[in-house]
PDB file of all heavy atoms in Angstrom:
ATOM      1  N   MET A   1      25.009  -4.223  28.375  1.00  0.00           N
ATOM      2  CA  MET A   1      24.369  -5.485  28.111  1.00  0.00           C
ATOM      3  C   MET A   1      23.179  -5.208  27.183  1.00  0.00           C
ATOM      4  O   MET A   1      22.462  -4.230  27.352  1.00  0.00           O
ATOM      5  CB  MET A   1      23.874  -6.147  29.398  1.00  0.00           C
ATOM      6  CG  MET A   1      23.118  -7.405  29.129  1.00  0.00           C
ATOM      7  SD  MET A   1      22.365  -8.325  30.534  1.00  0.00           S
ATOM      8  CE  MET A   1      22.904  -7.539  31.966  1.00  0.00           C
ATOM      9  N   LEU A   2      22.968  -6.063  26.222  1.00  0.00           N
ATOM     10  CA  LEU A   2      21.820  -5.989  25.322  1.00  0.00           C
ATOM     11  C   LEU A   2      20.984  -7.239  25.516  1.00  0.00           C
ATOM     12  O   LEU A   2      21.504  -8.355  25.461  1.00  0.00           O
ATOM     13  CB  LEU A   2      22.288  -5.893  23.867  1.00  0.00           C
ATOM     14  CG  LEU A   2      21.209  -5.976  22.804  1.00  0.00           C
ATOM     15  CD1 LEU A   2      20.284  -4.758  22.896  1.00  0.00           C
ATOM     16  CD2 LEU A   2      21.812  -6.099  21.426  1.00  0.00           C
ATOM     17  N   VAL A   3      19.699  -7.044  25.775  1.00  0.00           N
ATOM     18  CA  VAL A   3      18.784  -8.170  25.932  1.00  0.00           C
ATOM     19  C   VAL A   3      17.718  -8.036  24.864  1.00  0.00           C
ATOM     20  O   VAL A   3      17.102  -6.977  24.719  1.00  0.00           O
ATOM     21  CB  VAL A   3      18.130  -8.170  27.331  1.00  0.00           C
ATOM     22  CG1 VAL A   3      17.099  -9.285  27.444  1.00  0.00           C
ATOM     23  CG2 VAL A   3      19.191  -8.307  28.398  1.00  0.00           C
ATOM     24  N   ILE A   4      17.470  -9.090  24.124  1.00  0.00           N
ATOM     25  CA  ILE A   4      16.441  -9.108  23.100  1.00  0.00           C
ATOM     26  C   ILE A   4      15.382 -10.121  23.516  1.00  0.00           C
ATOM     27  O   ILE A   4      15.692 -11.291  23.733  1.00  0.00           O
ATOM     28  CB  ILE A   4      17.017  -9.475  21.715  1.00  0.00           C
ATOM     29  CG1 ILE A   4      18.049  -8.432  21.300  1.00  0.00           C
ATOM     30  CG2 ILE A   4      15.886  -9.593  20.690  1.00  0.00           C
ATOM     31  CD1 ILE A   4      18.811  -8.785  20.044  1.00  0.00           C
ATOM     32  N   LEU A   5      14.140  -9.655  23.621  1.00  0.00           N
ATOM     33  CA  LEU A   5      13.023 -10.549  23.943  1.00  0.00           C
ATOM     34  C   LEU A   5      12.326 -10.866  22.642  1.00  0.00           C
ATOM     35  O   LEU A   5      11.862  -9.972  21.953  1.00  0.00           O
ATOM     36  CB  LEU A   5      12.052  -9.897  24.916  1.00  0.00           C
ATOM     37  CG  LEU A   5      12.630  -9.502  26.269  1.00  0.00           C
ATOM     38  CD1 LEU A   5      11.576  -8.770  27.096  1.00  0.00           C
ATOM     39  CD2 LEU A   5      13.107 -10.729  27.010  1.00  0.00           C
ATOM     40  N   SER A   6      12.214 -12.132  22.335  1.00  0.00           N
ATOM     41  CA  SER A   6      11.602 -12.555  21.081  1.00  0.00           C
ATOM     42  C   SER A   6      10.675 -13.721  21.360  1.00  0.00           C
ATOM     43  O   SER A   6      10.977 -14.593  22.178  1.00  0.00           O
ATOM     44  CB  SER A   6      12.697 -12.983  20.095  1.00  0.00           C
ATOM     45  OG  SER A   6      12.123 -13.444  18.896  1.00  0.00           O
ATOM     46  N   GLY A   7       9.529 -13.724  20.711  1.00  0.00           N
ATOM     47  CA  GLY A   7       8.595 -14.825  20.894  1.00  0.00           C
ATOM     48  C   GLY A   7       7.304 -14.559  20.137  1.00  0.00           C
ATOM     49  O   GLY A   7       7.074 -13.463  19.624  1.00  0.00           O
ATOM     50  N   VAL A   8       6.475 -15.551  20.083  1.00  0.00           N
ATOM     51  CA  VAL A   8       5.207 -15.423  19.388  1.00  0.00           C
ATOM     52  C   VAL A   8       4.277 -14.500  20.172  1.00  0.00           C
ATOM     53  O   VAL A   8       4.487 -14.244  21.359  1.00  0.00           O
ATOM     54  CB  VAL A   8       4.523 -16.806  19.191  1.00  0.00           C
ATOM     55  CG1 VAL A   8       5.392 -17.704  18.338  1.00  0.00           C
ATOM     56  CG2 VAL A   8       4.234 -17.462  20.520  1.00  0.00           C
ATOM     57  N   ALA A   9       3.248 -14.011  19.508  1.00  0.00           N
ATOM     58  CA  ALA A   9       2.271 -13.142  20.158  1.00  0.00           C
ATOM     59  C   ALA A   9       1.661 -13.882  21.356  1.00  0.00           C
ATOM     60  O   ALA A   9       1.313 -15.064  21.272  1.00  0.00           O
ATOM     61  CB  ALA A   9       1.181 -12.749  19.178  1.00  0.00           C
ATOM     62  N   GLY A  10       1.580 -13.193  22.469  1.00  0.00           N
ATOM     63  CA  GLY A  10       0.979 -13.775  23.664  1.00  0.00           C
ATOM     64  C   GLY A  10       1.926 -14.596  24.507  1.00  0.00           C
ATOM     65  O   GLY A  10       1.511 -15.228  25.482  1.00  0.00           O
ATOM     66  N   ALA A  11       3.227 -14.585  24.179  1.00  0.00           N
ATOM     67  CA  ALA A  11       4.202 -15.384  24.925  1.00  0.00           C
ATOM     68  C   ALA A  11       4.597 -14.750  26.253  1.00  0.00           C
ATOM     69  O   ALA A  11       5.188 -15.425  27.096  1.00  0.00           O
ATOM     70  CB  ALA A  11       5.446 -15.620  24.080  1.00  0.00           C
ATOM     71  N   GLY A  12       4.296 -13.457  26.443  1.00  0.00           N
ATOM     72  CA  GLY A  12       4.629 -12.792  27.695  1.00  0.00           C
ATOM     73  C   GLY A  12       5.813 -11.861  27.613  1.00  0.00           C
ATOM     74  O   GLY A  12       6.397 -11.503  28.641  1.00  0.00           O
ATOM     75  N   LYS A  13       6.191 -11.452  26.417  1.00  0.00           N
ATOM     76  CA  LYS A  13       7.344 -10.557  26.264  1.00  0.00           C
ATOM     77  C   LYS A  13       7.158  -9.241  27.026  1.00  0.00           C
ATOM     78  O   LYS A  13       8.075  -8.796  27.705  1.00  0.00           O
ATOM     79  CB  LYS A  13       7.593 -10.265  24.775  1.00  0.00           C
ATOM     80  CG  LYS A  13       7.898 -11.494  23.936  1.00  0.00           C
ATOM     81  CD  LYS A  13       8.065 -11.128  22.461  1.00  0.00           C
ATOM     82  CE  LYS A  13       6.800 -10.600  21.816  1.00  0.00           C
ATOM     83  NZ  LYS A  13       5.717 -11.554  21.649  1.00  0.00           N
ATOM     84  N   ASP A  14       5.980  -8.629  26.904  1.00  0.00           N
ATOM     85  CA  ASP A  14       5.738  -7.373  27.600  1.00  0.00           C
ATOM     86  C   ASP A  14       5.777  -7.550  29.114  1.00  0.00           C
ATOM     87  O   ASP A  14       6.293  -6.689  29.836  1.00  0.00           O
ATOM     88  CB  ASP A  14       4.388  -6.772  27.192  1.00  0.00           C
ATOM     89  CG  ASP A  14       4.425  -6.105  25.815  1.00  0.00           C
ATOM     90  OD1 ASP A  14       5.528  -5.686  25.407  1.00  0.00           O
ATOM     91  OD2 ASP A  14       3.382  -6.005  25.187  1.00  0.00           O
ATOM     92  N   THR A  15       5.280  -8.658  29.606  1.00  0.00           N
ATOM     93  CA  THR A  15       5.303  -8.922  31.040  1.00  0.00           C
ATOM     94  C   THR A  15       6.747  -9.041  31.526  1.00  0.00           C
ATOM     95  O   THR A  15       7.125  -8.468  32.556  1.00  0.00           O
ATOM     96  CB  THR A  15       4.530 -10.217  31.366  1.00  0.00           C
ATOM     97  OG1 THR A  15       3.186 -10.063  30.901  1.00  0.00           O
ATOM     98  CG2 THR A  15       4.538 -10.503  32.849  1.00  0.00           C
ATOM     99  N   VAL A  16       7.568  -9.765  30.795  1.00  0.00           N
ATOM    100  CA  VAL A  16       8.984  -9.921  31.160  1.00  0.00           C
ATOM    101  C   VAL A  16       9.683  -8.571  31.109  1.00  0.00           C
ATOM    102  O   VAL A  16      10.440  -8.206  32.015  1.00  0.00           O
ATOM    103  CB  VAL A  16       9.682 -10.947  30.242  1.00  0.00           C
ATOM    104  CG1 VAL A  16      11.177 -10.959  30.477  1.00  0.00           C
ATOM    105  CG2 VAL A  16       9.089 -12.326  30.434  1.00  0.00           C
ATOM    106  N   LYS A  17       9.423  -7.794  30.058  1.00  0.00           N
ATOM    107  CA  LYS A  17      10.041  -6.480  29.905  1.00  0.00           C
ATOM    108  C   LYS A  17       9.673  -5.576  31.079  1.00  0.00           C
ATOM    109  O   LYS A  17      10.551  -4.922  31.663  1.00  0.00           O
ATOM    110  CB  LYS A  17       9.610  -5.831  28.594  1.00  0.00           C
ATOM    111  CG  LYS A  17      10.205  -4.448  28.378  1.00  0.00           C
ATOM    112  CD  LYS A  17       9.788  -3.852  27.053  1.00  0.00           C
ATOM    113  CE  LYS A  17       8.400  -3.261  27.171  1.00  0.00           C
ATOM    114  NZ  LYS A  17       8.009  -2.477  25.977  1.00  0.00           N
ATOM    115  N   LYS A  18       8.414  -5.550  31.465  1.00  0.00           N
ATOM    116  CA  LYS A  18       7.983  -4.711  32.577  1.00  0.00           C
ATOM    117  C   LYS A  18       8.672  -5.114  33.880  1.00  0.00           C
ATOM    118  O   LYS A  18       9.043  -4.256  34.687  1.00  0.00           O
ATOM    119  CB  LYS A  18       6.457  -4.782  32.737  1.00  0.00           C
ATOM    120  CG  LYS A  18       5.714  -4.053  31.637  1.00  0.00           C
ATOM    121  CD  LYS A  18       4.219  -4.268  31.754  1.00  0.00           C
ATOM    122  CE  LYS A  18       3.495  -3.694  30.545  1.00  0.00           C
ATOM    123  NZ  LYS A  18       2.059  -4.015  30.547  1.00  0.00           N
ATOM    124  N   GLU A  19       8.837  -6.400  34.104  1.00  0.00           N
ATOM    125  CA  GLU A  19       9.500  -6.872  35.328  1.00  0.00           C
ATOM    126  C   GLU A  19      10.983  -6.498  35.333  1.00  0.00           C
ATOM    127  O   GLU A  19      11.520  -6.111  36.357  1.00  0.00           O
ATOM    128  CB  GLU A  19       9.337  -8.384  35.495  1.00  0.00           C
ATOM    129  CG  GLU A  19       7.980  -8.779  36.012  1.00  0.00           C
ATOM    130  CD  GLU A  19       7.668  -8.202  37.391  1.00  0.00           C
ATOM    131  OE1 GLU A  19       8.547  -8.247  38.294  1.00  0.00           O
ATOM    132  OE2 GLU A  19       6.565  -7.673  37.561  1.00  0.00           O
ATOM    133  N   ILE A  20      11.637  -6.621  34.195  1.00  0.00           N
ATOM    134  CA  ILE A  20      13.049  -6.248  34.104  1.00  0.00           C
ATOM    135  C   ILE A  20      13.213  -4.767  34.394  1.00  0.00           C
ATOM    136  O   ILE A  20      14.081  -4.355  35.180  1.00  0.00           O
ATOM    137  CB  ILE A  20      13.630  -6.593  32.707  1.00  0.00           C
ATOM    138  CG1 ILE A  20      13.730  -8.115  32.537  1.00  0.00           C
ATOM    139  CG2 ILE A  20      14.986  -5.938  32.499  1.00  0.00           C
ATOM    140  CD1 ILE A  20      14.084  -8.561  31.138  1.00  0.00           C
ATOM    141  N   ILE A  21      12.365  -3.938  33.799  1.00  0.00           N
ATOM    142  CA  ILE A  21      12.429  -2.486  34.017  1.00  0.00           C
ATOM    143  C   ILE A  21      12.166  -2.154  35.481  1.00  0.00           C
ATOM    144  O   ILE A  21      12.813  -1.286  36.055  1.00  0.00           O
ATOM    145  CB  ILE A  21      11.443  -1.753  33.085  1.00  0.00           C
ATOM    146  CG1 ILE A  21      11.934  -1.851  31.634  1.00  0.00           C
ATOM    147  CG2 ILE A  21      11.246  -0.311  33.512  1.00  0.00           C
ATOM    148  CD1 ILE A  21      10.942  -1.378  30.606  1.00  0.00           C
ATOM    149  N   LYS A  22      11.230  -2.853  36.104  1.00  0.00           N
ATOM    150  CA  LYS A  22      10.890  -2.607  37.508  1.00  0.00           C
ATOM    151  C   LYS A  22      12.030  -2.990  38.451  1.00  0.00           C
ATOM    152  O   LYS A  22      12.275  -2.329  39.444  1.00  0.00           O
ATOM    153  CB  LYS A  22       9.627  -3.400  37.862  1.00  0.00           C
ATOM    154  CG  LYS A  22       9.063  -3.059  39.228  1.00  0.00           C
ATOM    155  CD  LYS A  22       7.873  -3.869  39.697  1.00  0.00           C
ATOM    156  CE  LYS A  22       7.064  -4.578  38.672  1.00  0.00           C
ATOM    157  NZ  LYS A  22       5.944  -5.359  39.249  1.00  0.00           N
ATOM    158  N   ARG A  23      12.748  -4.061  38.127  1.00  0.00           N
ATOM    159  CA  ARG A  23      13.748  -4.605  39.064  1.00  0.00           C
ATOM    160  C   ARG A  23      15.163  -4.088  38.851  1.00  0.00           C
ATOM    161  O   ARG A  23      16.008  -4.248  39.727  1.00  0.00           O
ATOM    162  CB  ARG A  23      13.777  -6.129  38.946  1.00  0.00           C
ATOM    163  CG  ARG A  23      12.479  -6.779  39.380  1.00  0.00           C
ATOM    164  CD  ARG A  23      12.517  -8.246  39.136  1.00  0.00           C
ATOM    165  NE  ARG A  23      11.228  -8.869  39.415  1.00  0.00           N
ATOM    166  CZ  ARG A  23      11.059 -10.080  39.832  1.00  0.00           C
ATOM    167  NH1 ARG A  23      12.109 -10.864  40.047  1.00  0.00           N
ATOM    168  NH2 ARG A  23       9.864 -10.558  40.057  1.00  0.00           N
ATOM    169  N   MET A  24      15.447  -3.500  37.689  1.00  0.00           N
ATOM    170  CA  MET A  24      16.811  -3.074  37.395  1.00  0.00           C
ATOM    171  C   MET A  24      16.874  -1.577  37.142  1.00  0.00           C
ATOM    172  O   MET A  24      15.922  -0.979  36.640  1.00  0.00           O
ATOM    173  CB  MET A  24      17.339  -3.818  36.174  1.00  0.00           C
ATOM    174  CG  MET A  24      17.419  -5.322  36.366  1.00  0.00           C
ATOM    175  SD  MET A  24      18.053  -6.174  34.914  1.00  0.00           S
ATOM    176  CE  MET A  24      19.767  -5.726  35.028  1.00  0.00           C
ATOM    177  N   GLU A  25      18.019  -0.980  37.462  1.00  0.00           N
ATOM    178  CA  GLU A  25      18.255   0.436  37.193  1.00  0.00           C
ATOM    179  C   GLU A  25      18.891   0.579  35.811  1.00  0.00           C
ATOM    180  O   GLU A  25      19.489  -0.361  35.288  1.00  0.00           O
ATOM    181  CB  GLU A  25      19.181   1.024  38.248  1.00  0.00           C
ATOM    182  CG  GLU A  25      18.586   1.016  39.641  1.00  0.00           C
ATOM    183  CD  GLU A  25      19.559   1.579  40.667  1.00  0.00           C
ATOM    184  OE1 GLU A  25      20.588   2.139  40.279  1.00  0.00           O
ATOM    185  OE2 GLU A  25      19.292   1.431  41.859  1.00  0.00           O
ATOM    186  N   ASN A  26      18.790   1.764  35.268  1.00  0.00           N
ATOM    187  CA  ASN A  26      19.448   2.090  33.994  1.00  0.00           C
ATOM    188  C   ASN A  26      19.028   1.178  32.851  1.00  0.00           C
ATOM    189  O   ASN A  26      19.849   0.767  32.027  1.00  0.00           O
ATOM    190  CB  ASN A  26      20.970   2.079  34.140  1.00  0.00           C
ATOM    191  CG  ASN A  26      21.446   3.083  35.171  1.00  0.00           C
ATOM    192  OD1 ASN A  26      20.928   4.188  35.224  1.00  0.00           O
ATOM    193  ND2 ASN A  26      22.411   2.704  35.962  1.00  0.00           N
ATOM    194  N   VAL A  27      17.754   0.838  32.804  1.00  0.00           N
ATOM    195  CA  VAL A  27      17.226   0.002  31.719  1.00  0.00           C
ATOM    196  C   VAL A  27      16.476   0.907  30.748  1.00  0.00           C
ATOM    197  O   VAL A  27      15.682   1.748  31.159  1.00  0.00           O
ATOM    198  CB  VAL A  27      16.296  -1.096  32.248  1.00  0.00           C
ATOM    199  CG1 VAL A  27      15.647  -1.859  31.109  1.00  0.00           C
ATOM    200  CG2 VAL A  27      17.048  -2.032  33.163  1.00  0.00           C
ATOM    201  N   VAL A  28      16.758   0.729  29.470  1.00  0.00           N
ATOM    202  CA  VAL A  28      16.089   1.502  28.434  1.00  0.00           C
ATOM    203  C   VAL A  28      15.366   0.545  27.519  1.00  0.00           C
ATOM    204  O   VAL A  28      15.904  -0.485  27.117  1.00  0.00           O
ATOM    205  CB  VAL A  28      17.104   2.324  27.617  1.00  0.00           C
ATOM    206  CG1 VAL A  28      16.431   3.078  26.498  1.00  0.00           C
ATOM    207  CG2 VAL A  28      17.856   3.297  28.523  1.00  0.00           C
ATOM    208  N   SER A  29      14.122   0.878  27.200  1.00  0.00           N
ATOM    209  CA  SER A  29      13.340   0.055  26.289  1.00  0.00           C
ATOM    210  C   SER A  29      13.167   0.804  24.976  1.00  0.00           C
ATOM    211  O   SER A  29      12.909   1.998  24.969  1.00  0.00           O
ATOM    212  CB  SER A  29      11.965  -0.226  26.907  1.00  0.00           C
ATOM    213  OG  SER A  29      11.169  -0.950  26.002  1.00  0.00           O
ATOM    214  N   ILE A  30      13.345   0.101  23.872  1.00  0.00           N
ATOM    215  CA  ILE A  30      13.136   0.712  22.567  1.00  0.00           C
ATOM    216  C   ILE A  30      11.893   0.099  21.934  1.00  0.00           C
ATOM    217  O   ILE A  30      11.512  -1.022  22.267  1.00  0.00           O
ATOM    218  CB  ILE A  30      14.369   0.553  21.640  1.00  0.00           C
ATOM    219  CG1 ILE A  30      14.675  -0.912  21.394  1.00  0.00           C
ATOM    220  CG2 ILE A  30      15.568   1.278  22.227  1.00  0.00           C
ATOM    221  CD1 ILE A  30      15.738  -1.165  20.364  1.00  0.00           C
ATOM    222  N   PRO A  31      11.247   0.814  21.025  1.00  0.00           N
ATOM    223  CA  PRO A  31      10.032   0.280  20.394  1.00  0.00           C
ATOM    224  C   PRO A  31      10.326  -0.996  19.600  1.00  0.00           C
ATOM    225  O   PRO A  31      11.387  -1.135  19.007  1.00  0.00           O
ATOM    226  CB  PRO A  31       9.576   1.391  19.464  1.00  0.00           C
ATOM    227  CG  PRO A  31      10.299   2.607  19.887  1.00  0.00           C
ATOM    228  CD  PRO A  31      11.564   2.148  20.563  1.00  0.00           C
ATOM    229  N   SER A  32       9.382  -1.896  19.619  1.00  0.00           N
ATOM    230  CA  SER A  32       9.547  -3.106  18.809  1.00  0.00           C
ATOM    231  C   SER A  32       9.205  -2.781  17.355  1.00  0.00           C
ATOM    232  O   SER A  32       8.501  -1.820  17.068  1.00  0.00           O
ATOM    233  CB  SER A  32       8.645  -4.215  19.328  1.00  0.00           C
ATOM    234  OG  SER A  32       7.299  -3.829  19.236  1.00  0.00           O
ATOM    235  N   VAL A  33       9.736  -3.590  16.458  1.00  0.00           N
ATOM    236  CA  VAL A  33       9.511  -3.357  15.024  1.00  0.00           C
ATOM    237  C   VAL A  33       9.175  -4.681  14.336  1.00  0.00           C
ATOM    238  O   VAL A  33       9.440  -5.762  14.872  1.00  0.00           O
ATOM    239  CB  VAL A  33      10.735  -2.730  14.345  1.00  0.00           C
ATOM    240  CG1 VAL A  33      11.040  -1.367  14.898  1.00  0.00           C
ATOM    241  CG2 VAL A  33      11.947  -3.616  14.473  1.00  0.00           C
ATOM    242  N   THR A  34       8.616  -4.561  13.164  1.00  0.00           N
ATOM    243  CA  THR A  34       8.369  -5.728  12.330  1.00  0.00           C
ATOM    244  C   THR A  34       8.660  -5.339  10.894  1.00  0.00           C
ATOM    245  O   THR A  34       8.615  -4.159  10.524  1.00  0.00           O
ATOM    246  CB  THR A  34       6.923  -6.230  12.455  1.00  0.00           C
ATOM    247  OG1 THR A  34       6.764  -7.390  11.662  1.00  0.00           O
ATOM    248  CG2 THR A  34       5.919  -5.175  12.010  1.00  0.00           C
ATOM    249  N   ASP A  35       8.993  -6.316  10.072  1.00  0.00           N
ATOM    250  CA  ASP A  35       9.261  -6.010   8.658  1.00  0.00           C
ATOM    251  C   ASP A  35       8.087  -6.423   7.756  1.00  0.00           C
ATOM    252  O   ASP A  35       8.165  -6.321   6.555  1.00  0.00           O
ATOM    253  CB  ASP A  35      10.550  -6.672   8.192  1.00  0.00           C
ATOM    254  CG  ASP A  35      10.521  -8.181   8.319  1.00  0.00           C
ATOM    255  OD1 ASP A  35       9.547  -8.723   8.871  1.00  0.00           O
ATOM    256  OD2 ASP A  35      11.479  -8.830   7.863  1.00  0.00           O
ATOM    257  N   ARG A  36       6.992  -6.843   8.364  1.00  0.00           N
ATOM    258  CA  ARG A  36       5.842  -7.216   7.568  1.00  0.00           C
ATOM    259  C   ARG A  36       5.082  -5.973   7.135  1.00  0.00           C
ATOM    260  O   ARG A  36       5.133  -4.939   7.798  1.00  0.00           O
ATOM    261  CB  ARG A  36       4.919  -8.161   8.327  1.00  0.00           C
ATOM    262  CG  ARG A  36       4.208  -7.526   9.498  1.00  0.00           C
ATOM    263  CD  ARG A  36       3.035  -8.390   9.973  1.00  0.00           C
ATOM    264  NE  ARG A  36       2.472  -7.875  11.204  1.00  0.00           N
ATOM    265  CZ  ARG A  36       1.688  -6.808  11.299  1.00  0.00           C
ATOM    266  NH1 ARG A  36       1.397  -6.108  10.244  1.00  0.00           N
ATOM    267  NH2 ARG A  36       1.211  -6.425  12.465  1.00  0.00           N
ATOM    268  N   PRO A  37       4.348  -6.049   6.034  1.00  0.00           N
ATOM    269  CA  PRO A  37       3.535  -4.894   5.617  1.00  0.00           C
ATOM    270  C   PRO A  37       2.462  -4.587   6.670  1.00  0.00           C
ATOM    271  O   PRO A  37       2.019  -5.481   7.382  1.00  0.00           O
ATOM    272  CB  PRO A  37       2.888  -5.369   4.323  1.00  0.00           C
ATOM    273  CG  PRO A  37       3.690  -6.540   3.861  1.00  0.00           C
ATOM    274  CD  PRO A  37       4.270  -7.158   5.090  1.00  0.00           C
ATOM    275  N   MET A  38       2.080  -3.319   6.746  1.00  0.00           N
ATOM    276  CA  MET A  38       1.029  -2.940   7.687  1.00  0.00           C
ATOM    277  C   MET A  38      -0.287  -3.599   7.291  1.00  0.00           C
ATOM    278  O   MET A  38      -0.590  -3.736   6.112  1.00  0.00           O
ATOM    279  CB  MET A  38       0.871  -1.427   7.747  1.00  0.00           C
ATOM    280  CG  MET A  38       2.042  -0.745   8.427  1.00  0.00           C
ATOM    281  SD  MET A  38       1.774   1.001   8.687  1.00  0.00           S
ATOM    282  CE  MET A  38       0.539   0.961   9.967  1.00  0.00           C
ATOM    283  N   ARG A  39      -1.037  -3.999   8.293  1.00  0.00           N
ATOM    284  CA  ARG A  39      -2.351  -4.613   8.089  1.00  0.00           C
ATOM    285  C   ARG A  39      -3.415  -3.556   8.356  1.00  0.00           C
ATOM    286  O   ARG A  39      -3.162  -2.564   9.050  1.00  0.00           O
ATOM    287  CB  ARG A  39      -2.542  -5.785   9.040  1.00  0.00           C
ATOM    288  CG  ARG A  39      -1.549  -6.899   8.820  1.00  0.00           C
ATOM    289  CD  ARG A  39      -1.755  -7.987   9.869  1.00  0.00           C
ATOM    290  NE  ARG A  39      -0.764  -9.027   9.700  1.00  0.00           N
ATOM    291  CZ  ARG A  39      -0.353  -9.827  10.687  1.00  0.00           C
ATOM    292  NH1 ARG A  39      -0.872  -9.695  11.893  1.00  0.00           N
ATOM    293  NH2 ARG A  39       0.548 -10.744  10.462  1.00  0.00           N
ATOM    294  N   PRO A  40      -4.624  -3.754   7.826  1.00  0.00           N
ATOM    295  CA  PRO A  40      -5.692  -2.817   8.146  1.00  0.00           C
ATOM    296  C   PRO A  40      -5.864  -2.719   9.667  1.00  0.00           C
ATOM    297  O   PRO A  40      -5.892  -3.735  10.360  1.00  0.00           O
ATOM    298  CB  PRO A  40      -6.930  -3.449   7.504  1.00  0.00           C
ATOM    299  CG  PRO A  40      -6.378  -4.305   6.385  1.00  0.00           C
ATOM    300  CD  PRO A  40      -5.052  -4.803   6.905  1.00  0.00           C
ATOM    301  N   GLY A  41      -5.922  -1.510  10.184  1.00  0.00           N
ATOM    302  CA  GLY A  41      -6.072  -1.296  11.619  1.00  0.00           C
ATOM    303  C   GLY A  41      -4.772  -1.105  12.360  1.00  0.00           C
ATOM    304  O   GLY A  41      -4.763  -0.687  13.503  1.00  0.00           O
ATOM    305  N   ASP A  42      -3.607  -1.432  11.721  1.00  0.00           N
ATOM    306  CA  ASP A  42      -2.321  -1.206  12.360  1.00  0.00           C
ATOM    307  C   ASP A  42      -2.070   0.293  12.506  1.00  0.00           C
ATOM    308  O   ASP A  42      -2.504   1.096  11.674  1.00  0.00           O
ATOM    309  CB  ASP A  42      -1.171  -1.811  11.538  1.00  0.00           C
ATOM    310  CG  ASP A  42      -1.016  -3.307  11.713  1.00  0.00           C
ATOM    311  OD1 ASP A  42      -1.699  -3.867  12.610  1.00  0.00           O
ATOM    312  OD2 ASP A  42      -0.221  -3.901  10.984  1.00  0.00           O
ATOM    313  N   ILE A  43      -1.346   0.669  13.558  1.00  0.00           N
ATOM    314  CA  ILE A  43      -1.010   2.067  13.804  1.00  0.00           C
ATOM    315  C   ILE A  43       0.511   2.209  13.791  1.00  0.00           C
ATOM    316  O   ILE A  43       1.189   1.520  14.548  1.00  0.00           O
ATOM    317  CB  ILE A  43      -1.565   2.528  15.169  1.00  0.00           C
ATOM    318  CG1 ILE A  43      -3.082   2.422  15.183  1.00  0.00           C
ATOM    319  CG2 ILE A  43      -1.127   3.954  15.467  1.00  0.00           C
ATOM    320  CD1 ILE A  43      -3.704   2.645  16.543  1.00  0.00           C
ATOM    321  N   ALA A  44       1.026   3.056  12.917  1.00  0.00           N
ATOM    322  CA  ALA A  44       2.456   3.300  12.847  1.00  0.00           C
ATOM    323  C   ALA A  44       2.862   4.146  14.050  1.00  0.00           C
ATOM    324  O   ALA A  44       2.214   5.135  14.371  1.00  0.00           O
ATOM    325  CB  ALA A  44       2.827   4.007  11.552  1.00  0.00           C
ATOM    326  N   ARG A  45       3.917   3.766  14.749  1.00  0.00           N
ATOM    327  CA  ARG A  45       4.401   4.530  15.908  1.00  0.00           C
ATOM    328  C   ARG A  45       5.810   4.980  15.682  1.00  0.00           C
ATOM    329  O   ARG A  45       6.606   4.431  15.108  1.00  0.00           O
ATOM    330  CB  ARG A  45       4.338   3.660  17.169  1.00  0.00           C
ATOM    331  CG  ARG A  45       2.924   3.304  17.510  1.00  0.00           C
ATOM    332  CD  ARG A  45       2.882   2.515  18.767  1.00  0.00           C
ATOM    333  NE  ARG A  45       1.501   2.096  19.007  1.00  0.00           N
ATOM    334  CZ  ARG A  45       1.097   1.482  20.061  1.00  0.00           C
ATOM    335  NH1 ARG A  45       1.947   1.195  21.006  1.00  0.00           N
ATOM    336  NH2 ARG A  45      -0.139   1.131  20.223  1.00  0.00           N
TER     337      ARG A  45
END
């Protein structure tokens, strides 16, 4: 199963992701990405 969490900043995506990981076995989280140019202060991961 593939689940994609998408929403505006502050919508609670990280909170939902943490709860899914806590409640389910065999869940893998991958880093989020954006296609916008880096802004001053952004950190590449």
